[in-house]
Structure formats: C-alpha cells, structure tokens
N, C-alpha and C positions, 0 to 999 in steps of 0.2 A: 606621348602616343595618343593623339586626339582621335575622335570618332572618325574623322576623314581619313587619317592614316590607317586606322584599323580596317576601314572599308576598302582602302586601296590594297592592303595586304590580302584581304579575302578575295578581291578581284584578281590579284596576281595569281593566287593559288588556283582559281577557277580557269584562268587563261592557260596556265601551264598544265594542269592536270597532275594527278599523283605520280604517274610514270616518269615524267620529265623533271620532277623536283630534285632527283638525284644529280642532275647536272647544274643545279643552282648553287651559287656561292653567295652567302650573306656576308657582306664586307662592312665592318665598322671602321670609321675614320676618326680623325682628330686625336689619335693617340700621341701625337707629338706636341699637343697643346694642353693636355690635362695630366695631372698626376696619375701614375700608373694604377694606384689603388682605387682612385675615383673611376677611372675607365673600366677597371675590372668589375666594380660593383654595378656600373651601368650595363655593362655587357651581360653580366649574370642575370640581371632583371629582364633585359630585353629577350634573351634567349629562353629563359624559363617561363616568363609570363606571356610573351607575345609571339615568339617565333618557334616555339617548341613543336607545333604541328608540322612545320616545314622540315625541321631537323629530324623529326621522327620518320618522315618519308624520304630521308636520304640527303637533304640539303646539307652543305658544308658551311663552315664559318671561317672567316679569316680577318686579320687586322691589317689595316693600311696606315702606316705612320708617316706618309708623305715622302717615302724613299723609293728608289728604283728597286731595291731588293724586296721590299714588301709587296710592290706591284707584281714582281715576277712570281712571288709565292702564290698570289691570287691566280695568276694565269696558269701556273702549273697545275692547279686544282681542276682546271677545265680542259686543258689541251688534250689530255688523254681520253676524254669522254667520248662515248658513242652517241651520235645524234639521235634524239628521240622527238617525234612530232609533238608539238604542243597540243593540248586538249582542244583548244579552239581550232587549230588547223585540221585535226582529225574530224571534228564535228562539221566544219564548213566544207572540206574537200571530200573526205571519205564517206561521211554519213549524209552529205548533201543537205545539211540543215540550213535554214535561214539564220541570220544573225540573232534574231530574237528568240530562236529555239535553242541556242547554245546555253551552256551553264552561265557563261559570262554575260551573254546578252539578256538572259532571263533575270540576272541580278540587276542589270541596268533597267530592264523593264519594270522590275518591282519598284525601283526608285522613282521612275517616271509615273507609275500608277499611283504611288503615294502622293506625288506632287499634283497629279490630276485630281485626286480626291480632295486634297487641300484646297486647290483652286475652286472646285465645285462648292465646297463648304463656304469659302469666302464669298463666292458669287451669291449664294443663298442668303448669307448674312447681309450683304450689301443690298440685295433686293428687298429684304425685310426692312432695313433701315430707310430705304428710299420711300417705301410705302407708308412708313410711320412718321416720316419727317414732314413738318409743316412749313419749315423755312425753305423758300424756293431756291435761294442761293446755295444752301447746303445740299438740297436735292440734286442740283445740277452738278456740284462737285462729286457727290456720291455716284452719280450716273457716269461721270467721266472716269472715275476709278473702276467702275464696273466694266466699261468699255476697254480700258487698258488691260484689265485682267483677262477678258475674253480674247483680246489680241495676243497676249502673251501665251495663252493656252493654245491658240491656233498656230502660232509660230513653233511651239514645242512639238505639236503633232506634225507639222510640215517638216521640221528638222529630222524627226524620226523617220519619216517616209523617204526623205532625201538621202539619209545615211544608208538606209537599207538598199535603195536603188543604186547608189554609188558603189556599195560593197559588192553587189551582184555583178555590176559592170566590171569592176576591177578584178574580181575573182575570175571571171570569164577570160579577160585579157591575159591575166597571169598564167592561167592554165594553158591557154593557147601558146603563149611564148615558151613556157616550159616544155610543152610537147614538141614544138618546132625544134628547140635545141636538142631534145632527146632524140628525135628522129634523125637529125643531122649527125649526131654522135653515135648513133646505133645503140643506144642504151635506154634506160627507163627514166621517167621524170623524177622518181625518187632518188636515183643515182646522181642525177644532175644536181639536185638540191644538196645532197650530202657532199659532193665535190665542191660546191660553192661555199658551204659552211667551212669545210676544211681549208680552203684557200684563204678565206677571211681570217681564220684563226692563225694560220701560218704567217700571214702578213702582219697581223697585230703583234704576234710574238717577236717577229723580226724588228718591228719598230721599237718595241720596248727594250730589247737587249742591245740595240745599237744607239 
C-alpha cells in the first residue's frame, strides 16, 4: 500500500461521497494462488488499516477466487442496491460547481499547487546557480534546464485549463442528451439515468450466469 495507492483510495472516497459508499464492494483477489491463512492475514490488515473508513460508511467486502461462483457472489452484493448519485456527480450537476471546486477536484488542485510550488523553488535555485556560475558552458546548460522547467510548468497550466474546458463542454452535451431522452420518454433525466444503470446491471448479471 504505497503512497500513490493511498492517495487513489482517498480520491475514490471523495469521488463517491459518503452516501454512495454503501453501494461499493471491495473485492480481494488471488485467493486461488495463496494459502488461505496468508490471504486472511493480508485481508485483515487491508480492511483494518487501510479500508476501514469505507467499511464504516457501509462498503461491503468480498473474495474472488477466480471462479464463476465467487464472481456471482460479488454481483449479488450490488444487484439489489438503489442507485445513489456520486458526490462528484451531485457537485457538478446539482450544485453547478466547476471541477476544481469539487472535493475531488480540490484534491487534484492541491497536488498541482504543490507541484507548482516545487517548480517555482527549482526555478529560483537554478536562477541563483546561473548567477553564481562562472563557467559559460555550465551556465548555458543550467539555462536550458531553466527553460525546460518553465515549459513543463506552462504545459501543466494549459492541461489544467483544457481539462476544465472539455469537462464543461462534455457536461453540457451530456445534460442535453439526457434531457432529450427524458422528454421523448415523458419522464425525468434522473429516471432515465436509473433505468440505464438498471439495464447495464441486468445485462452484466445475464452475461455472468450464462
């Protein structure tokens, strides 16, 4: 469980929100390739040290040992669930927040800000080295590094702006398509979404049992 994995778990919780974690199933695998007692020790450590916050909020756990039966057990844990909007969905659609204003977006923003601060520090250090360096060849190399760092920082900012613009465009198109379908069906966009989720789950269940 590296720092990156832990960050991903934290991001997952922020994407889902507390209300929808009850529909989450944490599935452990490879039970067919490790001794049962080893698997149980690892499972206990994972659930108690790292995944307990999700379990406390209603997430379930299951084991998959590479068999059809264990896969069906996992699916049975979710097929009867009532759909709940993800935290990110509610923030983007209902609260009309921009991506950076959501909990998940803010977390990404924090990482980007840390990277920006790191870049700024490196730029200042390079600037100081360039000013103090007497060897012209080394000065040129340091200046090239400084330029690369500035270009990387500019790309990062551009990527951030592009992501936000694309997200807003995609959300507008998705909302329009959802509304058009709802209007034709004489129902609400929320009902259309729920029927779509239900259809996908039924199709998945049929594929597994056959």
